[in-house]
N, C-alpha and C positions, 0 to 999 in steps of 0.2 A: 505494500500502500505505500503511495507517495505522500509525503509531508506535503501536504498545501496549508498554506497557513493565511492566505486569501481565500475568504468566502467566493469561492464562482460565479451564486448566484448572485443576483442583483437586488432583485425583486421576485419576493410570493405572492400569487395570489390566491389561497383554496389551492389546487393541485400546477395553477399552472405556474410555471418558472422561467422567471425571465436569467439569463445568463450576460453577466458583463463583457463576453467574449463576444455575444452577438452583439453589445451595443456598443461595445469599440470598432466593432467593425463596420455599423452604419454611420456611425462620428465618421471613420474614414473616407465612406463612402459620400457622405454630407460635403467635407470638408473639398473634395478631390471636385464634384458636381458646382461648388462657389465658385471652386477657384476658373475650371471652365468656361461656369456661366458669366462670368466677370473678363474675362478675357477676348470671348466670344460677341461679347455687345462691342469690339471693337472694330468690328468685319460688321456688326449688323447681323449675326444671327441671332437666333429667339432665345430666349431660355428655355423655351418650352421643350425645343430641340433637345439639350440638352437632357432638362427632365425624361423624356421621354427616350434616348440613349439609354439612360440608368436602368428606369424603368425596368425595361425587354432585357435588358444587358448583363444586367446580375445575375437573373434566372439561366442566362447561357454558361455567365462564369461558371455559376454552378454544377451546374452536368457536365462543363470542364473541365472543371475540378476535381470530379469523380472523376468520369472516365480514365480523366492519367493515372489517377490513382490508383481504378480497382487493374487497370490492364496491365500496370506492372506487380502489382499484390493478386495474380489471375488462381497463380494456388492457393489462396486465401480465402477466396471467392465460385471456386467451378463447381465445389459439390454442396454451396448454398445461394444456392442465386435469387431470394431473397435477401438475403445482408446486402446485399449492392445496392440498394435502397434504403439500407439504414443507413444514410448520412447523418442523424443525431450520437451517431456512435463515436464518428469522426473519421478521417476519413478521404481530408483533399489535397490539392498539393498546386502551389499559384502558377505556375506553369503553363497546368492544365485548367486556371481559370482564364491565366493571359491569354491563349488559344481560345479556348469559348467565346469572352468577347470580342476579340478580333475579328475571330470570324461573322460574328453576328455586326460589328460596326461594317464591316463592308460591304453587306447586305444593306444594311438601313441607311446609308450617307447615300449610297447608289440608290435606291429607292426613293429617298431629298431632294437628290439631285447632284448632291453635292461629290467632291473628289476626296475618295477615301483618306491617302496624305495627307490633304488641308486638318482635316476632323480631328485624326489620331496627332495631329501635331500638337491642336488645340490642348487634346484632352492627355498627353504627357505629362503636364507635372502634377494634372490632380490625378494619376494614376503613383502615382511617386509620392505624393504625401499621403493618398489611401494605405497605402503600404507601411508609411512610417508610422503611421495613430495604428495600422491594423496590428502590427508583430506585436501592440503589446497588449496584444486577447493571451497570444500565446505564456505572455508571461505571467499573466492572471491566471492562467489554465498550468502551470506549470508543465512547457510541456517545448520542444522542439529548441529542446540546450542542447550543448555543448559536452565535452568529455570531461572529467574530474581533475578539478584545479583545488587547489591549500586556499583555506581564507585569507587567508593573508597576504594571497594574489587580489582577490575582491576588492578588499580591505586598502590596502596601500600598495597596490600599482596600479591599479585603476580606480583606486578612491572611491570606488560608489559607495553613496548613505546605505544603509542597515536595512530599509525594508527591499531592494534588491538584490544584499547578500542572503537576507535572511531567506526571500522566494525559492531561491539557489540553492537551495541547502533541500534534496532530496534524499528523501530514507537516510540520511545524515552523513549525504556526501555533495560534498562543492561544487559549479558544473558551471562551464562556460555558459555566461549571460546573451547567447549568442542572435538571444531576441533584439536585444540592446546596439549587437553591432553592428544589427543590418538595417536597423532603425535610426541611428547617427550615420550609415554610410548613406541609404538613402536623404537622409538630411543635408548632406552635400553636396549631394545628386540634384537636391531640389534648385538649390542657391545656384548653379552650375544652368541647368534650365531654362530657371528664372532671367541669366545675363543673356544665354546664347539666344534665346529668342527676340534679342530686341537689338542683333546683330545683322545689318545690310547684308552680310556675304550669305548668312544663312539660307537654303535653300529649303523647298516642302520636301517633305520626309526626312529630313535631318535632323531634326528636332526628336521625333521619335524615335527614330533607331540612333540616335544622341541617349534617349532614356534607353532602350535595352540594352547599349553596348554598357552603358555605367554599372546600369542595375546586375549585369550579367560578370560583368567583375569581382564587384564586391560577394556575390553570389558564389562566387566559385571558391573563392577562400575559403569565406565564414562557411560554408557546406562542411566543408574536409573537417571539420573540429564539429559536427551533430554528431550522434548516436542514433536519431534514427532516418537517415537516409535508406530512401529509395534507391538500391542496387539491382545489378545484373553479375554475369559471369561473362567478362570479356575475356579476351586475349591477349597473354601477357605483356604483349605489348606497349598495350595503351593501360592497360594499368600504370604499368612505368612512364608511361609520356604525362600520365595525370599526375603520380607522384615528384615527375623530376618541375612540372610547371607549380606546386604547390610548394616548391622546397624554401620558398621564402619565407614563411611562417616556420619553419622549421626552424630558420638561423635566425628568429627574433625569437625563440623558446617557446613555438605552439605546440602541440603535438594533434597527430590524427587521432578523432573520435572513432572509439570504437566501431567494428564492422566485420559480423560475422563472417569468417570467409565461404562459408557454408551457403550462406546467403547470396553473396557477389563481391568482387573486387573491384567493380567500378560503381563508382557513385553517377546518377543518372543524371543527377542536379550540379554534377560538375564536369559530365560531358557536356550536355546541354547547352549551358553558357559558352562555353566553349564555340561548338558550333553556329551559335547567336552570335558571337562576336566576328568570328570569321566573316560573315553569312552580311554581316549590317558592314562593314569594313566596303567590302566588297563593291555593297548594290550602290553606297554610295558615291565610290570611286566612277562603278561603271558607270553610273548615271552624267556623274563631273565627265569624265572622259566623252561619252556620245552623244552631250550634246542634250541629253534629256531633263539635264536639272533648271534647265530654264525657268520656273516660276519660284519664285521667294519664299520666304514664309510672311513676309510685308505684304507679300501680294493683296490684291480684294477679295477676296470669296464671296462668288456669283454661284444659286444657284443654276442648273439647267431646266426648272421645272419653274423658277420664282420670274415672272414677265415684273418691269421693268414698274407698271400701276400697282402690280400686291408688293415690288420687292421695297425691304423695310425701309424708313429714311436715310440711315444711315450710310447706307449698300448701294442705294442708287448717287444718291451725292458724289461721293466715293469712287464709282465706276462710272461717271460721268468724268472730273475733273482728270481722273487717272490714265483711263485709257480709250475715251474718246470714240470707241466704238460699241457699247451698248446701248446708244443713247446717239445716235447720227444728227447731226445738226442740220435741220430740212429749210435753203430760204424760202421765204416769204415774200410771195410777189403781190401787190396792192393792184386793186383794179386800173385804178386811175392811172400804173404807170404802164402795165400794156400798152402795148403797137394801136395806133390811131385806127388801121386798118384791118378788116374782118373784124373790130368789134361792134359787137351785136347793144343798138338801144333796146 
C-alpha cells in the first residue's frame, strides 16, 4: 500500500467523489483555453471556435490516451477486454492524448475552413501550460515518480519544500519528483514559445513544431528516471543507443529508474521523443529549403468558409490592409462622368 499523505479526494457528496486529479486537469485545460482564446483574438478568431475545439477535443484525447496505453499493455488486457473501458482504474498516456487531439484538430480545422498549422500554432502554448498544471495531478496521486533517492537529496540538493519531499515518500522510500522536473521544464518551454511567437522570422507550423521539439527533449531525459515506463523488447543496439544518449544524466549523478528486463529494454517514451525530434527538425528544414514555408506566424488568418460580410471585423480590416486581395478595390463611375455619346435620357 503506497503512503499517500494528501487526500486524492477533493469533495465527497454522498457516493459522488470528486478527485483532485480531475480538478487539476480541468484547471490545466481551462488555462490552455484562455491562452488560445486571447491569442486567437489577435487574428479575429472567435472564442467559440476554441471552446468547441476543446469540448470535442478532450474526448478524442482521452480515447487516444487509452488506446495508446492499452496497445502497449495488451498482454494485460487481451483476456479481460472489459477492463479496456475501465479508465477510472488508471492507464492513460500523454503521447496518446496528443495523437488523439491532433487527429481531431486536423479534421475540425479543415471543417471550419482554417489551415491546420495556423490553428495548432496558436494552441501550442495552451498545450504546454496544460501539461505544466496537469502534472501536479500526478503529485497528488503519488504516481509517475522516479527512482529512489535520499531524503537529503530532495532537501539539500534540490531545496524542495517539505510538502513535496513528504509526498515523495512512497512506502518509506523517497523518489525523484519527476512530475516537478517535467512541470518546470515545460514552464521554461512556455516562456520560449511566448517569445518565439512574436518573432518575424517564425513561419507557420514552426511554433507547434518547436513545442514538440522542446517537450520531446525534456521527456526523453526525465522518462529515464521513472519506474513505471511503458516498454518493449527491442534490439540490443537500440537499447544501447538510448542509454548512450541518456549518459549526460549519469554524468550529473542521476541513475536510471528501475525497468524489469523481462518487460522490455526500450522505453517507448524515450524512443518516441527521438523520432518526434528528428521528424520535427527535418520537417522544418524541408519546408524552408523547398520554399513551402512562405506563410509567417504573424500573417493574417482567414477561414475559406467565411465571407467578407460575415468575417469578424478585426480579421476583415487586417486582411484588407495586409493582402489587398480578399477585398478588391472596384472603381466607382458616376453617371455624370459617362461619355455623352450613347447616354440615354
